[in-house]
C-alpha positions in Angstrom: 0.0 0.0 0.0 1.4 3.4 -0.9 2.1 5.7 2.0 0.0 8.8 2.4 1.6 11.9 1.2 2.4 14.4 4.0 0.7 17.8 3.9 2.4 20.7 2.2 4.2 22.9 4.7 4.4 26.6 3.8 5.8 29.7 5.4 4.3 33.0 4.5 6.5 36.1 5.1 5.5 39.7 5.1 5.5 43.0 7.1 1.9 42.5 8.0 0.3 43.5 11.3 -0.3 46.8 13.0 -3.6 47.6 11.2 -2.7 47.7 7.5 -5.8 46.3 5.9 -4.1 46.0 2.5 -1.6 43.6 4.0 -4.4 41.7 5.7 -6.2 41.4 2.3 -3.0 40.1 0.7 -2.5 37.4 3.3 -6.1 36.3 3.4 -6.0 36.0 -0.4 -2.8 33.9 -0.2 -4.3 31.6 2.5 -7.6 31.1 0.7 -5.9 30.2 -2.6 -3.4 27.9 -0.9 -6.1 26.1 1.0 -8.3 25.7 -2.0 -5.5 23.8 -3.6 -4.1 22.1 -0.5 -6.8 22.0 2.2 -4.5 20.1 4.6 -1.5 22.5 4.2 0.4 23.4 7.3 1.0 27.1 7.4 3.3 29.3 9.5 3.4 33.1 9.2 6.4 35.3 9.8 5.3 38.9 10.5 6.1 42.1 12.3 3.3 41.5 14.8 2.7 37.8 15.4 0.0 38.3 18.0 -2.0 40.4 15.6 -1.4 37.9 12.7 -2.6 35.0 14.8 -5.7 36.8 15.8 -6.6 38.0 12.3 -5.5 35.0 10.2 -5.8 32.1 12.7 -2.3 30.7 11.9 0.8 30.2 14.0 3.1 33.3 13.6 6.7 34.2 14.5 8.5 37.6 14.6 10.7 38.6 11.7 13.0 40.7 13.8 14.3 41.0 17.4 12.1 43.3 19.3 14.7 44.7 21.6 18.1 46.3 20.9 20.7 47.5 23.4 23.6 50.0 23.2 26.1 47.1 23.3 27.0 46.3 19.6 28.8 43.1 20.5 25.8 41.9 22.6 23.4 42.8 19.8 25.5 41.0 17.2 25.6 37.8 19.3 21.8 38.1 19.9 21.2 38.5 16.2 23.3 35.4 15.5 21.2 33.4 18.0 18.0 34.8 16.4 19.2 33.7 12.9 20.0 30.2 14.2 16.5 29.9 15.7 15.0 31.3 12.4 16.7 28.6 10.4 15.5 25.9 12.8 11.9 27.2 12.5 12.2 27.0 8.7 13.5 23.4 8.5 10.9 21.1 7.1 9.0 23.8 5.2 8.5 23.1 1.5 7.9 26.7 0.5 8.9 30.0 2.1 6.8 32.6 0.3 7.5 36.3 0.2 3.9 37.2 0.0 3.2 40.4 -1.9 3.2 44.0 -0.6 5.7 46.8 -1.2 8.6 44.8 0.3 11.4 45.7 -2.2 11.8 49.2 -0.7 13.5 51.2 2.0 10.8 53.9 2.4 10.3 52.8 6.0 13.4 52.4 8.1 16.2 52.4 5.6 18.5 49.4 4.7 18.1 47.6 8.0 14.3 47.3 8.0 12.7 45.6 5.0 15.9 45.0 3.0 17.9 43.4 5.8 15.0 41.4 7.2 14.2 40.0 3.7 17.9 39.1 3.2 18.3 37.3 6.5 15.1 35.3 6.2 15.5 34.3 2.6 19.1 33.3 3.4 17.9 31.2 6.3 15.2 29.6 4.1 17.7 28.6 1.5 20.0 27.1 4.1 17.0 25.2 5.5 16.2 23.7 2.1 13.0 25.7 1.3 12.0 26.8 -2.2 11.5 30.6 -2.1 8.9 32.3 -4.4 8.7 36.1 -4.3 5.2 36.8 -5.5 3.6 40.0 -6.8 5.8 42.4 -4.8 6.1 46.1 -5.3 9.5 47.8 -5.6 10.7 51.3 -4.7 11.6 53.7 -3.6 15.2 52.3 -3.0 17.2 55.2 -1.7 20.4 53.6 -0.3 23.1 51.6 -2.0 23.2 49.2 0.9 19.4 48.6 0.5 20.0 47.8 -3.2 22.8 45.4 -2.3 20.6 43.5 0.3 17.6 43.4 -2.1 19.7 42.2 -5.0 21.1 39.3 -3.0 17.6 38.5 -1.8 16.1 38.3 -5.2 19.0 36.3 -6.6 18.5 33.6 -4.0 14.8 33.2 -4.8 13.4 30.5 -7.1 10.6 32.5 -8.7 9.9 36.2 -8.8 7.0 38.4 -10.0 6.2 42.1 -9.6 2.8 43.7 -9.1 3.2 46.5 -11.7 5.2 47.6 -14.7 7.0 50.3 -12.7 8.4 47.9 -10.2 9.6 45.6 -13.0 11.3 48.4 -14.8 13.0 49.6 -11.6 14.5 46.1 -10.9 15.3 45.3 -14.6 18.5 47.3 -14.3 19.9 44.4 -12.3 19.7 42.2 -15.4 18.6 38.9 -13.9 15.1 40.3 -13.2 14.3 41.3 -16.8 12.5 38.1 -17.7 10.4 38.0 -14.5 6.7 38.5 -15.1 4.4 41.3 -13.9 1.5 39.7 -12.0 -1.0 41.9 -10.2 -1.2 42.7 -6.5 -2.3 39.6 -4.5 -5.3 41.5 -3.0 -7.0 41.1 -6.4 -7.4 37.4 -5.6 -9.2 38.1 -2.3 -12.3 35.8 -2.2 -15.0 38.5 -2.0 -17.8 36.0 -2.8 -16.9 33.7 0.0 -17.0 36.5 2.6 -20.6 37.5 2.0 -19.8 41.2 1.6 -23.1 43.0 1.0 -23.4 45.2 -2.1 -26.7 47.0 -1.5 -28.4 48.8 -4.4 -29.1 52.5 -3.6 -32.7 53.4 -2.9 -34.5 55.3 -5.7 -33.8 59.0 -5.4 -31.2 58.5 -2.7 -28.2 61.0 -2.9 -25.0 59.4 -4.0 -22.7 58.1 -1.3 -19.0 59.1 -1.7 -16.4 57.2 0.3 -13.5 59.4 1.4 -10.4 57.4 2.5 -8.5 59.3 5.2 -4.8 58.9 5.5 -2.3 60.2 8.1 -0.2 61.8 5.4 3.0 63.3 6.8 1.6 63.1 10.3 4.1 64.5 12.9 3.7 61.6 15.4 6.8 59.3 15.2 6.0 55.9 13.7 2.8 57.1 11.9 4.4 58.2 8.6 8.0 58.0 7.4 8.3 61.7 6.7 7.1 64.0 9.5 6.0 67.3 8.1 3.3 69.2 10.1 2.7 71.8 7.4 2.1 69.2 4.7 -0.2 67.2 7.1 -2.2 70.4 7.8 -2.5 71.2 4.1 -3.7 67.7 3.5 -6.2 68.0 6.3 -7.5 71.3 5.0 -7.8 69.7 1.5 -9.9 66.9 3.0 -12.1 69.2 5.0 -12.8 71.3 1.8 -13.6 68.1 -0.1 -16.1 66.7 2.4 -17.8 70.1 2.9 -18.0 70.6 -0.8 -19.5 67.1 -1.4 -22.1 67.8 1.3 -23.0 71.1 -0.4 -23.4 69.2 -3.7 -26.0 67.1 -2.1 -23.9 63.9 -1.6 -23.6 61.7 1.4 -20.1 61.0 2.6 -18.6 57.8 4.2 -15.2 58.3 5.9 -13.0 55.3 5.4 -9.7 53.9 6.6 -7.5 51.1 5.3 -4.8 51.6 8.0 -6.9 51.4 11.1 -4.1 52.3 13.6 -2.1 55.1 11.9 -4.9 56.6 10.0 -7.0 57.0 13.1 -5.0 60.1 13.9 -6.2 61.8 10.7 -9.7 60.4 11.0 -10.2 61.9 14.4 -8.7 65.2 13.4 -11.0 65.4 10.4 -14.1 64.5 12.4 -13.2 67.1 15.0 -12.8 69.9 12.4 -16.0 68.9 10.6 -17.9 68.8 13.9 -17.2 72.5 14.6 -19.4 73.7 11.7 -22.8 73.4 13.4 -21.9 72.1 16.8 -21.7 68.5 15.5 -20.9 66.3 12.5 -23.1 67.1 9.5 -25.9 64.5 9.2 -24.8 63.7 5.7 -21.4 62.4 6.9 -20.9 58.9 8.3 -17.9 58.7 10.6 -17.9 55.2 11.9 -14.3 54.1 12.4 -13.3 51.1 10.3 -12.5 48.1 12.5 -11.4 45.3 10.3 -10.9 44.2 6.7 -14.4 42.9 6.3 -15.8 46.1 7.8 -13.8 48.2 5.3 -15.0 46.1 2.4 -18.6 46.4 3.6 -18.2 50.2 3.9 -16.7 50.5 0.4 -19.3 48.3 -1.1 -22.0 50.7 0.0 -20.4 53.6 -1.8 -21.1 54.8 -5.3 -17.6 56.2 -5.8 -14.5 56.4 -3.6 -11.8 59.0 -3.1 -8.7 57.0 -1.9 -5.1 57.8 -1.2 -3.6 54.6 0.2 -2.7 52.0 -2.4 -5.0 49.4 -1.0 -7.8 51.9 -0.6 -7.7 52.1 -4.4 -7.2 48.3 -4.8 -10.0 47.2 -2.5 -12.3 49.7 -4.2 -11.3 48.3 -7.6 -11.8 44.8 -6.3 -15.4 45.7 -5.5 -15.7 47.4 -9.0 -16.1 50.8 -7.4 -15.0 53.9 -9.4 -12.1 55.7 -7.7 -10.6 59.1 -7.6 -7.1 58.2 -6.7 -5.3 61.0 -4.7 -1.8 59.8 -5.4 1.2 60.3 -3.1 3.6 57.8 -4.7 4.3 56.0 -7.9 2.7 52.7 -6.7 -0.7 54.4 -6.7 -0.1 55.8 -10.2 0.8 52.2 -11.3 -2.5 50.6 -10.3 -4.5 53.5 -11.7 -2.6 53.0 -15.0 -3.4 49.2 -15.0 -7.1 50.1 -14.9 -6.9 52.9 -17.5 -8.2 55.4 -15.0 -5.6 58.1 -15.3 -8.4 60.7 -15.9 -9.4 60.2 -12.3 -5.9 60.5 -10.7 -4.8 63.6 -8.8 -1.6 64.5 -7.1 -2.0 64.7 -3.4 0.2 67.8 -3.0 -0.9 69.7 -6.1 -4.7 69.4 -6.0 -7.1 71.7 -4.1 -10.2 70.5 -2.3 -12.3 72.4 -4.7 -10.7 70.6 -7.7 -11.3 67.3 -6.0 -15.0 68.1 -5.6 -15.2 68.9 -9.3 -13.5 65.6 -10.3 -15.8 63.6 -8.0 -18.8 65.3 -9.8 -17.4 64.1 -13.2 -16.8 60.6 -11.8 -20.4 60.4 -10.5 -21.7 61.3 -13.9 -20.0 58.4 -15.6 -19.8 55.9 -12.7 -21.7 53.1 -14.5 -19.3 53.1 -17.5 -16.2 53.4 -15.2 -17.5 50.6 -12.9 -17.8 48.3 -15.9 -14.3 49.1 -17.1 -13.0 48.4 -13.7 -14.8 45.0 -13.5 -13.3 43.8 -16.7 -9.7 44.6 -15.6 -10.3 43.2 -12.1 -11.5 39.9 -13.5 -8.5 39.7 -15.7 -6.2 40.4 -12.7 -7.9 37.5 -10.8 -7.3 35.2 -13.8 -3.6 36.2 -13.9 -3.3 35.4 -10.2 -5.0 32.1 -10.6 -2.3 31.1 -13.1 0.4 32.2 -10.7 -1.1 30.2 -7.8 -1.3 27.2 -10.1 2.3 27.5 -10.9 3.3 27.8 -7.2 0.8 25.4 -5.6 -1.0 23.6 -8.4 1.2 20.6 -9.2 0.8 17.3 -7.4 4.1 18.0 -5.6 2.8 21.5 -4.6 6.1 23.1 -5.2 8.2 20.5 -3.3 
């Protein structure tokens, strides 16, 4: 009698945790597509916040970096060596160690010794432990330091399979030569199983004013750890822009739903915006819904109720496109421009620093007028993205050996 094949053992790596709902959508999509192909797969996560990861995704999770550093360089070096030894031991016996989407090929947060170094050490340990290492649908850039580029180049060279979520990421990395033949495969969030989650998509009542979702972001907020660049003047200008946008939409007869896709950091801006809007008439205007987003499913339900969405964060745009919602993308970085370009929606993209609140109101008006056509355009591209991701999952998980 043939022996039963053991379950596939998979490690999923990413900087998820700390309230980023885009990262949560990516990992939920990865898990759903893995389990659809291998229901008995054993999965470990490696994240910035293991407790949060275990709570949200219900899988065992381990930290990707040491949480405490001293002023003793030799002591830190020895502790890091011990951490790396333990990391390799945890990885032994895994078939796959997946770098699971997100903007990980960058040093925007923390410089060379954050994402770049963490990726290098874990992929190196995975190779020593005998794992296959796919790097799937990652975003690249900005890469500001030579040391970051060195770390990231070594990391990608050690991987067995690579794909990038947009053309711009691929072009940035193609200068390294060995990346030129790698494919562009969309952001993993486009494979999120919306149908399985029972997200309601209510039809608006006849004669009901349009509902505009406004995604709030703690852009350049001065609090340490909230945004990489602390610039109180730019934050205040952004907040003034959002206040003008919301007030203008209300005057136009629209209802407004405030949204968040980073439920920890963006709460600073959310609360500031609500406080300013509440000064108008001694309270928040009745046309404005300001229920703080609590989870990924909650965010999806909020977006699904909207007719159109104004979004700044990348996954505010992506989750709206996933639900076939027209978006005015208020862009602060190339990655936002990239996904807007994929969907052919450049007409409804504005620069976050160069657009006034009044101009945003006018653009939302235009978007509302053609929302049926734009929604259909988005649906077509979103479905193609899902098909492209299906083929990538089949390549990684679909064989009988499941990537072993």
